Every structure is written in C-alpha cells, then in structure tokens.
C-alpha positions as CSV (number, residue, x, y, z in Angstrom):
1,M,218.1,102.0,34.9
2,G,216.0,99.6,36.8
3,A,218.2,96.7,36.1
4,I,221.2,99.0,37.4
5,L,219.2,99.8,40.5
6,N,218.6,96.3,41.2
7,G,222.2,95.5,41.1
8,I,223.3,98.6,43.2
9,T,220.8,97.6,45.6
10,L,221.9,93.9,46.1
11,T,225.2,95.2,46.8
12,K,225.6,95.3,50.7
13,G,225.9,98.8,51.9
14,F,224.2,100.5,49.2
15,T,220.8,102.0,48.7
16,A,219.8,103.2,45.1
17,F,217.5,105.5,43.9
18,G,216.6,106.5,40.3
19,A,214.4,109.1,38.7
20,T,212.6,109.8,35.5
21,F,209.0,111.1,34.6
22,L,206.1,109.0,35.7
23,I,205.1,108.0,32.2
24,F,208.5,106.2,31.5
25,S,208.0,103.9,34.3
26,D,206.0,101.6,31.6
27,Y,209.4,101.0,29.9
28,M,211.0,99.8,33.3
29,R,208.2,97.6,34.6
30,P,210.4,94.3,34.0
31,P,213.4,95.1,36.7
32,M,210.7,96.9,38.9
33,R,208.7,93.7,39.1
34,L,211.8,91.6,39.9
35,A,212.9,93.9,42.6
36,A,209.0,93.7,44.1
37,I,209.6,89.6,43.7
38,M,213.1,89.9,45.5
39,K,211.8,92.1,47.7
40,I,214.7,94.5,47.7
41,K,214.5,98.1,47.9
42,P,215.4,100.5,45.0
43,I,213.6,103.8,45.5
44,Y,212.0,105.3,42.2
45,V,211.5,108.9,42.1
46,F,208.8,109.4,39.4
47,T,208.2,113.1,38.6
48,H,205.8,114.8,36.2
49,D,202.9,113.0,37.7
50,S,199.9,114.0,35.9
51,I,198.2,116.2,33.3
52,G,199.6,119.2,35.2
53,L,202.7,118.9,33.3
54,G,201.4,120.6,30.5
55,E,202.3,121.4,27.0
56,D,204.3,117.9,26.5
57,G,200.7,116.3,25.8
58,T,199.1,113.3,25.8
59,T,202.1,110.9,25.1
60,H,203.9,112.4,28.4
61,Q,200.8,112.7,30.5
62,P,200.2,110.1,32.7
63,V,197.0,108.4,33.5
64,E,196.9,104.9,34.2
65,Q,200.4,104.7,35.7
66,L,199.7,105.3,39.3
67,I,196.9,102.7,39.2
68,G,199.2,100.3,37.6
69,L,202.1,100.8,40.2
70,R,199.9,100.4,42.8
71,S,198.6,96.8,41.6
72,V,202.2,95.5,41.8
73,P,202.6,93.3,45.0
74,N,205.4,94.7,47.4
75,L,205.7,98.0,45.8
76,V,204.8,100.9,48.1
77,V,203.6,103.8,46.0
78,I,203.7,107.4,47.9
79,R,202.2,110.5,46.2
80,P,203.0,113.4,48.6
81,A,200.8,116.5,48.5
82,D,203.8,119.0,49.2
83,A,207.5,119.5,50.3
84,N,206.8,118.5,53.8
85,E,205.2,115.2,53.0
86,A,207.9,114.4,50.3
87,V,210.6,114.9,53.2
88,Q,208.6,112.4,55.2
89,A,208.1,110.1,52.0
90,W,211.9,109.9,51.8
91,K,211.9,108.7,55.6
92,V,209.6,106.0,55.0
93,A,211.6,104.9,51.5
94,M,214.9,104.9,53.3
95,T,213.4,102.8,56.5
96,H,211.0,100.5,54.4
97,K,211.5,96.7,54.2
98,G,210.1,94.1,52.2
99,G,210.0,95.8,48.7
100,P,210.7,98.6,46.6
101,V,209.4,102.3,47.2
102,A,208.1,104.7,44.6
103,L,207.9,108.4,45.0
104,I,205.4,110.0,42.5
105,L,206.2,113.9,42.5
106,T,204.6,116.9,40.6
107,R,206.0,119.2,38.2
108,Q,203.9,122.1,38.8
109,E,204.1,124.6,41.8
110,I,202.1,123.8,44.7
111,P,201.6,125.5,48.1
112,I,203.3,124.3,50.9
113,L,200.8,123.3,53.8
114,D,201.2,125.3,57.0
115,Q,202.5,122.8,59.8
116,N,201.6,124.8,62.5
117,Y,197.9,124.8,61.1
118,F,197.1,121.5,59.5
119,T,198.2,118.0,61.0
120,H,201.8,117.6,60.9
121,A,203.2,115.7,57.7
122,C,204.9,112.8,59.9
123,H,201.6,111.0,59.8
124,L,202.3,110.4,56.2
125,Q,203.9,107.1,57.3
126,K,200.4,105.7,58.2
127,G,199.2,106.0,54.4
128,A,196.4,108.6,55.2
129,Y,195.5,111.1,57.8
130,I,193.1,113.7,58.9
131,L,194.7,116.9,57.5
132,N,191.9,119.1,58.6
133,D,188.6,118.8,60.5
134,P,185.8,120.9,61.0
135,P,185.8,123.2,64.0
136,T,185.1,121.0,67.4
137,E,181.4,121.8,67.7
138,H,180.7,120.1,64.4
139,K,180.9,116.7,63.5
140,P,182.2,115.7,59.9
141,E,179.5,115.0,57.6
142,L,181.5,114.5,54.3
143,I,185.0,113.3,53.8
144,L,187.1,114.9,50.9
145,M,190.4,112.7,50.3
146,G,193.4,113.0,47.8
147,S,196.9,112.7,47.1
148,G,199.7,114.8,45.7
149,S,198.7,118.2,43.9
150,E,195.3,117.8,44.5
151,V,195.2,117.8,48.3
152,H,195.3,121.6,48.1
153,L,192.1,121.9,46.0
154,L,190.6,120.0,48.8
155,L,191.6,122.6,51.7
156,E,190.3,125.4,49.5
157,A,186.8,123.7,48.8
158,Q,186.6,122.8,52.5
159,T,187.0,126.6,53.5
160,D,184.0,127.6,51.2
161,L,181.9,124.4,52.3
162,F,182.4,125.5,55.9
163,Q,180.7,128.8,54.9
164,M,177.7,126.9,53.4
165,G,177.3,125.0,56.5
166,I,178.7,121.7,55.1
167,W,181.2,120.3,57.5
168,A,183.9,118.2,55.7
169,R,187.1,116.5,56.8
170,V,189.9,116.6,54.6
171,V,192.0,113.4,54.5
172,S,195.6,113.6,52.9
173,F,196.1,110.2,51.2
174,P,199.6,109.6,49.9
175,S,199.9,106.0,50.1
176,W,197.0,103.1,49.8
177,E,199.7,100.7,50.8
178,L,200.6,102.3,54.0
179,F,197.3,102.8,55.0
180,D,196.1,99.2,54.3
181,L,198.7,98.4,56.6
182,Q,197.4,100.3,59.5
183,D,194.9,98.5,62.2
184,Q,191.1,98.7,62.0
185,A,190.9,101.3,64.9
186,Y,193.0,103.7,63.2
187,K,191.2,103.0,59.5
188,E,188.0,103.7,61.5
189,K,189.3,107.1,62.9
190,V,190.2,108.5,59.6
191,L,187.3,107.0,57.6
192,P,184.5,106.1,59.7
193,A,182.3,103.5,58.5
194,D,179.1,105.2,59.2
195,L,180.3,108.4,57.0
196,H,179.6,107.3,53.6
197,K,179.7,110.4,51.8
198,R,183.0,110.8,50.4
199,I,184.9,112.5,47.8
200,A,188.2,111.2,46.2
201,V,190.2,113.5,43.9
202,E,193.3,112.7,41.9
203,A,194.6,113.4,38.6
204,G,194.7,110.1,37.3
205,S,192.7,106.9,36.8
206,P,189.6,106.5,39.2
207,I,190.3,102.8,39.3
208,G,190.8,101.7,42.7
209,W,189.2,104.6,44.7
210,A,185.9,102.8,45.1
211,K,187.5,100.8,48.0
212,Y,187.7,104.2,50.1
213,V,184.8,106.2,48.8
214,C,182.2,103.3,49.5
215,D,178.9,103.1,47.7
216,E,177.8,106.9,48.3
217,G,181.2,108.4,47.2
218,I,182.2,110.3,44.0
219,V,185.6,110.0,42.4
220,I,187.0,113.0,40.5
221,G,189.7,111.6,38.3
222,L,190.7,110.8,34.4
223,N,189.2,107.9,32.5
224,H,190.5,109.7,29.5
225,F,193.9,110.8,28.2
226,G,195.0,114.6,28.6
227,S,195.9,117.0,26.0
228,S,198.5,119.6,25.2
229,A,197.8,122.9,26.7
230,P,199.4,124.5,29.8
231,G,198.9,122.5,33.0
232,N,196.8,124.9,34.9
233,V,194.6,125.2,31.9
234,L,194.1,121.3,31.7
235,M,193.5,121.0,35.2
236,E,190.5,123.6,35.2
237,E,189.3,121.9,31.9
238,F,189.1,118.6,33.6
239,G,187.6,119.5,36.9
240,F,190.6,119.8,39.1
241,T,189.5,123.1,40.8
242,A,188.1,123.8,44.4
243,E,184.8,125.0,42.4
244,N,184.4,121.3,40.9
245,V,184.8,119.7,44.4
246,I,182.4,122.1,45.8
247,Q,179.7,121.3,43.0
248,N,180.2,117.6,43.6
249,A,180.0,118.0,47.4
250,K,176.8,120.0,47.1
251,S,175.3,117.4,45.1
252,L,176.3,114.8,47.1
253,M,174.7,116.4,50.3
254,G,171.6,117.4,48.6
255,R,172.5,121.1,48.6
256,F,172.0,122.3,44.9
C-alpha cells in the first residue's frame, strides 16, 4: 500500500491516501521512509491508535508506534482530539508541502468539544494551542497537555481542579512537528518558560514528552504493552482517567 501511494503521489494531479491500523504502520515503514526522503505527500490514515481498541489485545495495541513515526524526518504526525480537530487535520494534510502526513485516529467514541465554549479547532494548524484557560482573574499555575482521545480527560480533570483551587490550563497538542515550526513568541504563549508544573497525557510511549513537560513535569503514558480487555477497562486500569490526572496534579502542586 505504501509503495502504491508513492506511485500515485508522484503522478501529476493526484493526492493519495491509504488507511490501516496504526500498529500496521510498522510493516509500511520502508515506503513511508522513501516518501519522507523524497519529500512527497501521501497521506496516511492510521486508526485504532491505542490500547483503547480493546479486545484485539497486545499484538494490535500500538505503544511505540507514535514516537517511532515522530522520529522520521519530514513526516508530520497529527493526532486529533475530536471530529472538529480531525477536519482541521485534513486541511493541514491537503495543503502541507515537504513530506508525508500521518493522521492518527482513535477507534473508541470520544466527546466532540464544543466550539462555542473551547478555543476553535482551526488552531490545530499550529500544532498545539490553549484549549481552555482558568477564569480571567486566575493565572494558570499548571499545564495539562495531551493529544487525541486523552484530551477530554484533561478537560474533565480541569473542572474538578478548579473546584480545588488549582488553576490549570489545558493545551491540545495534536502535532509536535507543527508546534516546533512556530515562532518563539507563540511557543512562549502556549507553554510559558516560567511555568514548569506540567502534565502530559497520551496513551502511548512517554518518550519525547520530556521536551515539553520540562524538569518538574509528569508524563502519564505507557512504557509497557497493553492487554486483552474492553478499551474502557484498559484505559482505567492503566491510569488514563480524569481521576489519575487529578491525583498527579495534586501531587505536583503539593496538595495531597
């Protein structure tokens, strides 16, 4: 499939995409690497992106694939948080130049974030953006960041943390590559240098997040394989819950 996509993409007038489970990206790495070397733009749609796919079990649940794809030069990886971000990710994929784009999509149902309340998903094009801040009278003292199906957990945790007097900012972080292209002023706006208390949440390998959570931060990720069980059971078992985010936030802030 990867080789066919490259051939179609090299044919004038065509934009090609192919789709499969994220775990099977491992089988397609050689043609993907060639696309990145040639800086051509096939679009990869990788679904079933985490342990949330459930009963298919360890062999089908990706853990190290996200960081593996992010390590490929010239490849832009985007993991949208909901349907609105997925639309914006497609816009980026269709207009991007200089290499392939991989869209990382979930299997399980997730909430659609209210565009009338939260920051509009068009900001996905910048790689990361402030999805929701504390009330204007409170300065953020903690940053919760993540991608994909875990972002709604951050918003749930944020609401409860507000009740505890912990003023957390939520950052949707769908693409490291796009964020790294932004100027320093924008990066400082989203992730202020003087705000080191940060938590990143992503149902995959934690490798790489240290760059964004800094020295005082925490990464809630997976450094082990999954298991065979319903997706919601696995998410809870392995700590991808609002409650676990809250407990880590309280620990980080010294509020036991």
